[in-house]
PDB file of the backbone (N, CA, C, O) and the ligand in Angstrom, with CONECT records:
HET     ZN  A 101       1
ATOM      1  N   UNK A   1     204.600 190.402  45.374  1.00  0.00           N
ATOM      2  CA  UNK A   1     205.679 191.337  45.700  1.00  0.00           C
ATOM      3  C   UNK A   1     206.025 192.239  44.522  1.00  0.00           C
ATOM      4  O   UNK A   1     206.515 193.351  44.721  1.00  0.00           O
ATOM      5  N   UNK A   2     205.780 191.782  43.314  1.00  0.00           N
ATOM      6  CA  UNK A   2     206.157 192.581  42.163  1.00  0.00           C
ATOM      7  C   UNK A   2     205.102 193.603  41.791  1.00  0.00           C
ATOM      8  O   UNK A   2     205.397 194.614  41.153  1.00  0.00           O
ATOM      9  N   UNK A   3     203.877 193.332  42.193  1.00  0.00           N
ATOM     10  CA  UNK A   3     202.833 194.291  41.837  1.00  0.00           C
ATOM     11  C   UNK A   3     202.926 195.508  42.749  1.00  0.00           C
ATOM     12  O   UNK A   3     203.419 195.418  43.873  1.00  0.00           O
ATOM     13  N   UNK A   4     202.453 196.633  42.257  1.00  0.00           N
ATOM     14  CA  UNK A   4     202.481 197.835  43.070  1.00  0.00           C
ATOM     15  C   UNK A   4     201.533 197.679  44.239  1.00  0.00           C
ATOM     16  O   UNK A   4     200.481 197.049  44.122  1.00  0.00           O
ATOM     17  N   UNK A   5     201.906 198.251  45.355  1.00  0.00           N
ATOM     18  CA  UNK A   5     201.076 198.125  46.537  1.00  0.00           C
ATOM     19  C   UNK A   5     200.926 199.481  47.201  1.00  0.00           C
ATOM     20  O   UNK A   5     201.668 200.421  46.916  1.00  0.00           O
ATOM     21  N   UNK A   6     199.964 199.557  48.079  1.00  0.00           N
ATOM     22  CA  UNK A   6     199.788 200.769  48.856  1.00  0.00           C
ATOM     23  C   UNK A   6     200.424 200.576  50.229  1.00  0.00           C
ATOM     24  O   UNK A   6     200.574 199.451  50.705  1.00  0.00           O
ATOM     25  N   UNK A   7     200.784 201.664  50.843  1.00  0.00           N
ATOM     26  CA  UNK A   7     201.425 201.633  52.150  1.00  0.00           C
ATOM     27  C   UNK A   7     200.385 201.316  53.231  1.00  0.00           C
ATOM     28  O   UNK A   7     199.326 201.943  53.262  1.00  0.00           O
ATOM     29  N   UNK A   8     200.670 200.352  54.120  1.00  0.00           N
ATOM     30  CA  UNK A   8     199.707 200.024  55.173  1.00  0.00           C
ATOM     31  C   UNK A   8     199.611 201.104  56.251  1.00  0.00           C
ATOM     32  O   UNK A   8     198.680 201.094  57.055  1.00  0.00           O
ATOM     33  N   UNK A   9     200.560 202.025  56.270  1.00  0.00           N
ATOM     34  CA  UNK A   9     200.546 203.086  57.286  1.00  0.00           C
ATOM     35  C   UNK A   9     199.737 204.297  56.811  1.00  0.00           C
ATOM     36  O   UNK A   9     198.835 204.760  57.509  1.00  0.00           O
ATOM     37  N   UNK A  10     200.064 204.803  55.625  1.00  0.00           N
ATOM     38  CA  UNK A  10     199.445 206.054  55.170  1.00  0.00           C
ATOM     39  C   UNK A  10     198.581 205.858  53.929  1.00  0.00           C
ATOM     40  O   UNK A  10     197.952 206.804  53.453  1.00  0.00           O
ATOM     41  N   UNK A  11     198.548 204.636  53.404  1.00  0.00           N
ATOM     42  CA  UNK A  11     197.801 204.302  52.204  1.00  0.00           C
ATOM     43  C   UNK A  11     198.307 205.034  50.975  1.00  0.00           C
ATOM     44  O   UNK A  11     197.590 205.132  49.978  1.00  0.00           O
ATOM     45  N   UNK A  12     199.519 205.547  51.025  1.00  0.00           N
ATOM     46  CA  UNK A  12     200.149 206.164  49.863  1.00  0.00           C
ATOM     47  C   UNK A  12     200.497 205.102  48.830  1.00  0.00           C
ATOM     48  O   UNK A  12     200.635 203.924  49.158  1.00  0.00           O
ATOM     49  N   UNK A  13     200.635 205.527  47.585  1.00  0.00           N
ATOM     50  CA  UNK A  13     200.901 204.570  46.504  1.00  0.00           C
ATOM     51  C   UNK A  13     202.338 204.604  46.023  1.00  0.00           C
ATOM     52  O   UNK A  13     202.691 203.861  45.107  1.00  0.00           O
ATOM     53  N   UNK A  14     203.180 205.443  46.613  1.00  0.00           N
ATOM     54  CA  UNK A  14     204.563 205.547  46.149  1.00  0.00           C
ATOM     55  C   UNK A  14     205.474 204.672  47.024  1.00  0.00           C
ATOM     56  O   UNK A  14     206.238 205.171  47.851  1.00  0.00           O
ATOM     57  N   UNK A  15     205.369 203.367  46.815  1.00  0.00           N
ATOM     58  CA  UNK A  15     206.173 202.404  47.564  1.00  0.00           C
ATOM     59  C   UNK A  15     207.238 201.848  46.637  1.00  0.00           C
ATOM     60  O   UNK A  15     206.936 201.407  45.528  1.00  0.00           O
ATOM     61  N   UNK A  16     208.496 201.868  47.096  1.00  0.00           N
ATOM     62  CA  UNK A  16     209.628 201.416  46.290  1.00  0.00           C
ATOM     63  C   UNK A  16     210.264 200.214  46.961  1.00  0.00           C
ATOM     64  O   UNK A  16     210.287 200.123  48.189  1.00  0.00           O
ATOM     65  N   UNK A  17     210.777 199.296  46.165  1.00  0.00           N
ATOM     66  CA  UNK A  17     211.391 198.112  46.745  1.00  0.00           C
ATOM     67  C   UNK A  17     212.778 197.876  46.164  1.00  0.00           C
ATOM     68  O   UNK A  17     213.081 198.283  45.043  1.00  0.00           O
ATOM     69  N   UNK A  18     213.612 197.210  46.957  1.00  0.00           N
ATOM     70  CA  UNK A  18     214.971 196.863  46.562  1.00  0.00           C
ATOM     71  C   UNK A  18     215.254 195.468  47.089  1.00  0.00           C
ATOM     72  O   UNK A  18     215.171 195.233  48.295  1.00  0.00           O
ATOM     73  N   UNK A  19     215.588 194.541  46.202  1.00  0.00           N
ATOM     74  CA  UNK A  19     215.826 193.162  46.608  1.00  0.00           C
ATOM     75  C   UNK A  19     217.296 192.855  46.803  1.00  0.00           C
ATOM     76  O   UNK A  19     218.163 193.648  46.435  1.00  0.00           O
ATOM     77  N   UNK A  20     217.569 191.692  47.387  1.00  0.00           N
ATOM     78  CA  UNK A  20     218.931 191.194  47.489  1.00  0.00           C
ATOM     79  C   UNK A  20     219.789 191.887  48.518  1.00  0.00           C
ATOM     80  O   UNK A  20     221.016 191.848  48.416  1.00  0.00           O
ATOM     81  N   UNK A  21     219.178 192.531  49.519  1.00  0.00           N
ATOM     82  CA  UNK A  21     219.955 193.222  50.549  1.00  0.00           C
ATOM     83  C   UNK A  21     220.351 192.221  51.627  1.00  0.00           C
ATOM     84  O   UNK A  21     219.509 191.482  52.138  1.00  0.00           O
ATOM     85  N   UNK A  22     221.614 192.202  51.965  1.00  0.00           N
ATOM     86  CA  UNK A  22     222.114 191.234  52.944  1.00  0.00           C
ATOM     87  C   UNK A  22     221.507 191.483  54.311  1.00  0.00           C
ATOM     88  O   UNK A  22     221.372 192.626  54.749  1.00  0.00           O
ATOM     89  N   UNK A  23     221.138 190.384  54.986  1.00  0.00           N
ATOM     90  CA  UNK A  23     220.601 190.490  56.342  1.00  0.00           C
ATOM     91  C   UNK A  23     221.706 190.602  57.382  1.00  0.00           C
ATOM     92  O   UNK A  23     221.423 190.570  58.579  1.00  0.00           O
ATOM     93  N   UNK A  24     222.948 190.732  56.956  1.00  0.00           N
ATOM     94  CA  UNK A  24     224.043 190.991  57.876  1.00  0.00           C
ATOM     95  C   UNK A  24     224.890 189.771  58.143  1.00  0.00           C
ATOM     96  O   UNK A  24     224.942 188.834  57.346  1.00  0.00           O
ATOM     97  N   UNK A  25     225.552 189.804  59.283  1.00  0.00           N
ATOM     98  CA  UNK A  25     226.517 188.773  59.623  1.00  0.00           C
ATOM     99  C   UNK A  25     227.923 189.322  59.500  1.00  0.00           C
ATOM    100  O   UNK A  25     228.106 190.457  59.060  1.00  0.00           O
ATOM    101  N   UNK A  26     228.912 188.545  59.877  1.00  0.00           N
ATOM    102  CA  UNK A  26     230.277 189.049  59.898  1.00  0.00           C
ATOM    103  C   UNK A  26     230.410 190.093  60.996  1.00  0.00           C
ATOM    104  O   UNK A  26     230.187 189.790  62.168  1.00  0.00           O
ATOM    105  N   UNK A  27     230.767 191.306  60.634  1.00  0.00           N
ATOM    106  CA  UNK A  27     230.932 192.371  61.623  1.00  0.00           C
ATOM    107  C   UNK A  27     229.630 193.097  61.923  1.00  0.00           C
ATOM    108  O   UNK A  27     229.562 193.898  62.855  1.00  0.00           O
ATOM    109  N   UNK A  28     228.614 192.822  61.149  1.00  0.00           N
ATOM    110  CA  UNK A  28     227.315 193.468  61.353  1.00  0.00           C
ATOM    111  C   UNK A  28     226.375 192.483  62.043  1.00  0.00           C
ATOM    112  O   UNK A  28     226.592 191.273  61.978  1.00  0.00           O
ATOM    113  N   UNK A  29     225.339 192.987  62.699  1.00  0.00           N
ATOM    114  CA  UNK A  29     224.347 192.069  63.255  1.00  0.00           C
ATOM    115  C   UNK A  29     223.719 191.230  62.144  1.00  0.00           C
ATOM    116  O   UNK A  29     223.547 191.697  61.017  1.00  0.00           O
ATOM    117  N   UNK A  30     223.386 190.008  62.473  1.00  0.00           N
ATOM    118  CA  UNK A  30     222.698 189.143  61.512  1.00  0.00           C
ATOM    119  C   UNK A  30     221.226 189.098  61.900  1.00  0.00           C
ATOM    120  O   UNK A  30     220.862 188.544  62.937  1.00  0.00           O
ATOM    121  N   UNK A  31     220.394 189.682  61.063  1.00  0.00           N
ATOM    122  CA  UNK A  31     218.968 189.779  61.394  1.00  0.00           C
ATOM    123  C   UNK A  31     218.181 188.530  61.017  1.00  0.00           C
ATOM    124  O   UNK A  31     217.035 188.369  61.436  1.00  0.00           O
ATOM    125  N   UNK A  32     218.788 187.646  60.229  1.00  0.00           N
ATOM    126  CA  UNK A  32     218.113 186.395  59.876  1.00  0.00           C
ATOM    127  C   UNK A  32     219.048 185.220  60.166  1.00  0.00           C
ATOM    128  O   UNK A  32     219.423 184.492  59.247  1.00  0.00           O
ATOM    129  N   UNK A  33     219.429 185.023  61.437  1.00  0.00           N
ATOM    130  CA  UNK A  33     220.387 183.964  61.754  1.00  0.00           C
ATOM    131  C   UNK A  33     219.869 182.590  61.365  1.00  0.00           C
ATOM    132  O   UNK A  33     218.694 182.276  61.552  1.00  0.00           O
ATOM    133  N   UNK A  34     220.759 181.785  60.826  1.00  0.00           N
ATOM    134  CA  UNK A  34     220.422 180.413  60.483  1.00  0.00           C
ATOM    135  C   UNK A  34     219.664 180.252  59.178  1.00  0.00           C
ATOM    136  O   UNK A  34     219.317 179.131  58.809  1.00  0.00           O
ATOM    137  N   UNK A  35     219.401 181.336  58.474  1.00  0.00           N
ATOM    138  CA  UNK A  35     218.575 181.229  57.272  1.00  0.00           C
ATOM    139  C   UNK A  35     219.342 181.482  55.981  1.00  0.00           C
ATOM    140  O   UNK A  35     218.768 181.400  54.895  1.00  0.00           O
ATOM    141  N   UNK A  36     220.622 181.787  56.084  1.00  0.00           N
ATOM    142  CA  UNK A  36     221.433 181.962  54.891  1.00  0.00           C
ATOM    143  C   UNK A  36     222.150 180.657  54.549  1.00  0.00           C
ATOM    144  O   UNK A  36     221.711 179.573  54.933  1.00  0.00           O
ATOM    145  N   UNK A  37     223.247 180.779  53.830  1.00  0.00           N
ATOM    146  CA  UNK A  37     224.075 179.619  53.527  1.00  0.00           C
ATOM    147  C   UNK A  37     225.391 179.774  54.263  1.00  0.00           C
ATOM    148  O   UNK A  37     225.622 180.785  54.927  1.00  0.00           O
ATOM    149  N   UNK A  38     226.258 178.773  54.148  1.00  0.00           N
ATOM    150  CA  UNK A  38     227.581 178.862  54.779  1.00  0.00           C
ATOM    151  C   UNK A  38     228.348 180.066  54.244  1.00  0.00           C
ATOM    152  O   UNK A  38     229.122 180.679  54.980  1.00  0.00           O
ATOM    153  N   UNK A  39     228.149 180.411  52.988  1.00  0.00           N
ATOM    154  CA  UNK A  39     228.933 181.455  52.344  1.00  0.00           C
ATOM    155  C   UNK A  39     228.305 182.836  52.413  1.00  0.00           C
ATOM    156  O   UNK A  39     229.019 183.836  52.338  1.00  0.00           O
ATOM    157  N   UNK A  40     227.005 182.917  52.552  1.00  0.00           N
ATOM    158  CA  UNK A  40     226.397 184.250  52.512  1.00  0.00           C
ATOM    159  C   UNK A  40     225.182 184.323  53.413  1.00  0.00           C
ATOM    160  O   UNK A  40     224.499 183.326  53.649  1.00  0.00           O
ATOM    161  N   UNK A  41     224.925 185.526  53.911  1.00  0.00           N
ATOM    162  CA  UNK A  41     223.768 185.764  54.769  1.00  0.00           C
ATOM    163  C   UNK A  41     222.486 185.675  53.944  1.00  0.00           C
ATOM    164  O   UNK A  41     222.493 185.803  52.719  1.00  0.00           O
ATOM    165  N   UNK A  42     221.398 185.452  54.657  1.00  0.00           N
ATOM    166  CA  UNK A  42     220.085 185.508  54.006  1.00  0.00           C
ATOM    167  C   UNK A  42     219.853 186.914  53.458  1.00  0.00           C
ATOM    168  O   UNK A  42     220.524 187.869  53.849  1.00  0.00           O
ATOM    169  N   UNK A  43     218.902 187.017  52.557  1.00  0.00           N
ATOM    170  CA  UNK A  43     218.650 188.296  51.900  1.00  0.00           C
ATOM    171  C   UNK A  43     217.260 188.842  52.237  1.00  0.00           C
ATOM    172  O   UNK A  43     216.315 188.101  52.509  1.00  0.00           O
ATOM    173  N   UNK A  44     217.187 190.153  52.206  1.00  0.00           N
ATOM    174  CA  UNK A  44     215.929 190.864  52.371  1.00  0.00           C
ATOM    175  C   UNK A  44     215.519 191.536  51.072  1.00  0.00           C
ATOM    176  O   UNK A  44     216.366 191.905  50.259  1.00  0.00           O
ATOM    177  N   UNK A  45     214.235 191.690  50.883  1.00  0.00           N
ATOM    178  CA  UNK A  45     213.730 192.731  50.005  1.00  0.00           C
ATOM    179  C   UNK A  45     213.175 193.807  50.926  1.00  0.00           C
ATOM    180  O   UNK A  45     212.382 193.516  51.821  1.00  0.00           O
ATOM    181  N   UNK A  46     213.591 195.047  50.707  1.00  0.00           N
ATOM    182  CA  UNK A  46     213.174 196.158  51.553  1.00  0.00           C
ATOM    183  C   UNK A  46     212.228 197.041  50.755  1.00  0.00           C
ATOM    184  O   UNK A  46     212.488 197.367  49.596  1.00  0.00           O
ATOM    185  N   UNK A  47     211.135 197.420  51.389  1.00  0.00           N
ATOM    186  CA  UNK A  47     210.181 198.314  50.740  1.00  0.00           C
ATOM    187  C   UNK A  47     210.062 199.590  51.562  1.00  0.00           C
ATOM    188  O   UNK A  47     209.897 199.551  52.781  1.00  0.00           O
ATOM    189  N   UNK A  48     210.149 200.723  50.869  1.00  0.00           N
ATOM    190  CA  UNK A  48     210.095 202.030  51.520  1.00  0.00           C
ATOM    191  C   UNK A  48     208.946 202.829  50.932  1.00  0.00           C
ATOM    192  O   UNK A  48     208.791 202.915  49.713  1.00  0.00           O
ATOM    193  N   UNK A  49     208.151 203.407  51.803  1.00  0.00           N
ATOM    194  CA  UNK A  49     207.082 204.313  51.360  1.00  0.00           C
ATOM    195  C   UNK A  49     207.668 205.702  51.198  1.00  0.00           C
ATOM    196  O   UNK A  49     208.233 206.254  52.141  1.00  0.00           O
ATOM    197  N   UNK A  50     207.535 206.274  49.999  1.00  0.00           N
ATOM    198  CA  UNK A  50     208.087 207.601  49.732  1.00  0.00           C
ATOM    199  C   UNK A  50     207.257 208.696  50.385  1.00  0.00           C
ATOM    200  O   UNK A  50     207.705 209.840  50.463  1.00  0.00           O
ATOM    201  N   UNK A  51     206.086 208.377  50.843  1.00  0.00           N
ATOM    202  CA  UNK A  51     205.240 209.400  51.466  1.00  0.00           C
ATOM    203  C   UNK A  51     205.487 209.518  52.962  1.00  0.00           C
ATOM    204  O   UNK A  51     205.706 210.625  53.455  1.00  0.00           O
ATOM    205  N   UNK A  52     205.458 208.404  53.705  1.00  0.00           N
ATOM    206  CA  UNK A  52     205.610 208.489  55.160  1.00  0.00           C
ATOM    207  C   UNK A  52     206.914 207.885  55.666  1.00  0.00           C
ATOM    208  O   UNK A  52     207.272 208.078  56.828  1.00  0.00           O
ATOM    209  N   UNK A  53     207.630 207.156  54.811  1.00  0.00           N
ATOM    210  CA  UNK A  53     208.910 206.595  55.217  1.00  0.00           C
ATOM    211  C   UNK A  53     208.835 205.227  55.849  1.00  0.00           C
ATOM    212  O   UNK A  53     209.870 204.661  56.200  1.00  0.00           O
ATOM    213  N   UNK A  54     207.650 204.676  56.008  1.00  0.00           N
ATOM    214  CA  UNK A  54     207.555 203.326  56.557  1.00  0.00           C
ATOM    215  C   UNK A  54     208.444 202.389  55.756  1.00  0.00           C
ATOM    216  O   UNK A  54     208.382 202.361  54.527  1.00  0.00           O
ATOM    217  N   UNK A  55     209.271 201.623  56.456  1.00  0.00           N
ATOM    218  CA  UNK A  55     210.209 200.702  55.815  1.00  0.00           C
ATOM    219  C   UNK A  55     209.918 199.292  56.296  1.00  0.00           C
ATOM    220  O   UNK A  55     209.856 199.030  57.497  1.00  0.00           O
ATOM    221  N   UNK A  56     209.742 198.389  55.344  1.00  0.00           N
ATOM    222  CA  UNK A  56     209.408 196.999  55.674  1.00  0.00           C
ATOM    223  C   UNK A  56     210.463 196.064  55.111  1.00  0.00           C
ATOM    224  O   UNK A  56     210.987 196.280  54.018  1.00  0.00           O
ATOM    225  N   UNK A  57     210.767 195.021  55.876  1.00  0.00           N
ATOM    226  CA  UNK A  57     211.771 194.037  55.478  1.00  0.00           C
ATOM    227  C   UNK A  57     211.080 192.711  55.217  1.00  0.00           C
ATOM    228  O   UNK A  57     210.318 192.233  56.057  1.00  0.00           O
ATOM    229  N   UNK A  58     211.340 192.111  54.058  1.00  0.00           N
ATOM    230  CA  UNK A  58     210.770 190.816  53.713  1.00  0.00           C
ATOM    231  C   UNK A  58     211.899 189.822  53.496  1.00  0.00           C
ATOM    232  O   UNK A  58     212.802 190.066  52.696  1.00  0.00           O
ATOM    233  N   UNK A  59     211.848 188.706  54.206  1.00  0.00           N
ATOM    234  CA  UNK A  59     212.847 187.665  54.003  1.00  0.00           C
ATOM    235  C   UNK A  59     212.679 187.051  52.618  1.00  0.00           C
ATOM    236  O   UNK A  59     211.564 186.912  52.115  1.00  0.00           O
ATOM    237  N   UNK A  60     213.815 186.684  52.007  1.00  0.00           N
ATOM    238  CA  UNK A  60     213.788 186.100  50.671  1.00  0.00           C
ATOM    239  C   UNK A  60     213.061 184.760  50.681  1.00  0.00           C
ATOM    240  O   UNK A  60     212.905 184.147  51.738  1.00  0.00           O
ATOM    241  N   UNK A  61     212.620 184.304  49.522  1.00  0.00           N
ATOM    242  CA  UNK A  61     211.988 182.974  49.457  1.00  0.00           C
ATOM    243  C   UNK A  61     212.903 181.874  49.991  1.00  0.00           C
ATOM    244  O   UNK A  61     212.425 180.931  50.621  1.00  0.00           O
ATOM    245  N   UNK A  62     214.225 181.979  49.746  1.00  0.00           N
ATOM    246  CA  UNK A  62     215.169 180.965  50.240  1.00  0.00           C
ATOM    247  C   UNK A  62     215.190 180.961  51.769  1.00  0.00           C
ATOM    248  O   UNK A  62     215.205 179.898  52.389  1.00  0.00           O
ATOM    249  N   UNK A  63     215.192 182.152  52.377  1.00  0.00           N
ATOM    250  CA  UNK A  63     215.188 182.242  53.842  1.00  0.00           C
ATOM    251  C   UNK A  63     213.867 181.724  54.404  1.00  0.00           C
ATOM    252  O   UNK A  63     213.851 181.037  55.426  1.00  0.00           O
ATOM    253  N   UNK A  64     212.775 182.047  53.750  1.00  0.00           N
ATOM    254  CA  UNK A  64     211.461 181.602  54.235  1.00  0.00           C
ATOM    255  C   UNK A  64     211.329 180.083  54.144  1.00  0.00           C
ATOM    256  O   UNK A  64     210.638 179.465  54.953  1.00  0.00           O
ATOM    257  N   UNK A  65     211.995 179.487  53.155  1.00  0.00           N
ATOM    258  CA  UNK A  65     211.924 178.036  53.028  1.00  0.00           C
ATOM    259  C   UNK A  65     212.627 177.345  54.191  1.00  0.00           C
ATOM    260  O   UNK A  65     212.293 176.210  54.529  1.00  0.00           O
ATOM    261  N   UNK A  66     213.596 178.017  54.804  1.00  0.00           N
ATOM    262  CA  UNK A  66     214.368 177.413  55.891  1.00  0.00           C
ATOM    263  C   UNK A  66     213.788 177.680  57.275  1.00  0.00           C
ATOM    264  O   UNK A  66     214.064 176.926  58.208  1.00  0.00           O
ATOM    265  N   UNK A  67     212.998 178.726  57.429  1.00  0.00           N
ATOM    266  CA  UNK A  67     212.654 179.187  58.777  1.00  0.00           C
ATOM    267  C   UNK A  67     211.851 178.160  59.570  1.00  0.00           C
ATOM    268  O   UNK A  67     211.993 178.076  60.790  1.00  0.00           O
ATOM    269  N   UNK A  68     211.018 177.387  58.899  1.00  0.00           N
ATOM    270  CA  UNK A  68     210.183 176.436  59.636  1.00  0.00           C
ATOM    271  C   UNK A  68     210.983 175.298  60.238  1.00  0.00           C
ATOM    272  O   UNK A  68     210.586 174.728  61.255  1.00  0.00           O
ATOM    273  N   UNK A  69     212.121 174.957  59.612  1.00  0.00           N
ATOM    274  CA  UNK A  69     212.925 173.838  60.104  1.00  0.00           C
ATOM    275  C   UNK A  69     214.107 174.298  60.953  1.00  0.00           C
ATOM    276  O   UNK A  69     214.823 173.472  61.518  1.00  0.00           O
ATOM    277  N   UNK A  70     214.314 175.612  61.045  1.00  0.00           N
ATOM    278  CA  UNK A  70     215.494 176.120  61.741  1.00  0.00           C
ATOM    279  C   UNK A  70     215.322 176.045  63.245  1.00  0.00           C
ATOM    280  O   UNK A  70     214.261 176.373  63.777  1.00  0.00           O
ATOM    281  N   UNK A  71     216.385 175.605  63.938  1.00  0.00           N
ATOM    282  CA  UNK A  71     216.340 175.569  65.403  1.00  0.00           C
ATOM    283  C   UNK A  71     216.575 176.955  65.985  1.00  0.00           C
ATOM    284  O   UNK A  71     216.385 177.152  67.185  1.00  0.00           O
ATOM    285  N   UNK A  72     216.986 177.921  65.166  1.00  0.00           N
ATOM    286  CA  UNK A  72     217.208 179.284  65.650  1.00  0.00           C
ATOM    287  C   UNK A  72     215.913 180.088  65.776  1.00  0.00           C
ATOM    288  O   UNK A  72     215.908 181.171  66.361  1.00  0.00           O
ATOM    289  N   UNK A  73     214.824 179.561  65.232  1.00  0.00           N
ATOM    290  CA  UNK A  73     213.574 180.314  65.196  1.00  0.00           C
ATOM    291  C   UNK A  73     212.464 179.497  65.821  1.00  0.00           C
ATOM    292  O   UNK A  73     212.396 178.280  65.644  1.00  0.00           O
ATOM    293  N   UNK A  74     211.591 180.176  66.554  1.00  0.00           N
ATOM    294  CA  UNK A  74     210.425 179.492  67.076  1.00  0.00           C
ATOM    295  C   UNK A  74     209.173 180.252  66.654  1.00  0.00           C
ATOM    296  O   UNK A  74     209.173 181.475  66.519  1.00  0.00           O
ATOM    297  N   UNK A  75     208.135 179.503  66.456  1.00  0.00           N
ATOM    298  CA  UNK A  75     206.881 180.104  66.006  1.00  0.00           C
ATOM    299  C   UNK A  75     206.275 180.920  67.140  1.00  0.00           C
ATOM    300  O   UNK A  75     206.252 180.472  68.286  1.00  0.00           O
ATOM    301  N   UNK A  76     205.789 182.108  66.828  1.00  0.00           N
ATOM    302  CA  UNK A  76     205.191 182.949  67.862  1.00  0.00           C
ATOM    303  C   UNK A  76     203.838 183.448  67.412  1.00  0.00           C
ATOM    304  O   UNK A  76     203.173 184.176  68.149  1.00  0.00           O
TER     305      UNK A  76
HETATM  306 ZN    ZN A 101     203.345 205.420  53.854  1.00  0.00          ZN2+
END
C-alpha cells in the first residue's frame, strides 16, 4: 500500500492516497458495519487517480482482521 502504484483503470501513475478516513456511522451511513470498535467506526484508506478520477476504498488492517469472524459479513 505504501509503494507507488498505477491506476487499474487508465494505467496512470499519479495515484494519491489518504488513510484514516472514517467509514461512517452515527448520522452517516456506515460502510463497514461491525468492523470498528464500540467507540469509533472502521477506517478506510482511499486512493484517488489524478488522471481519471477512479477512487478506491481499502479497509484498514484492523477492519480486515475482523471481517472473517463478523456475523455482519458473508463471503461472496
Ligand atoms: Zn486512472
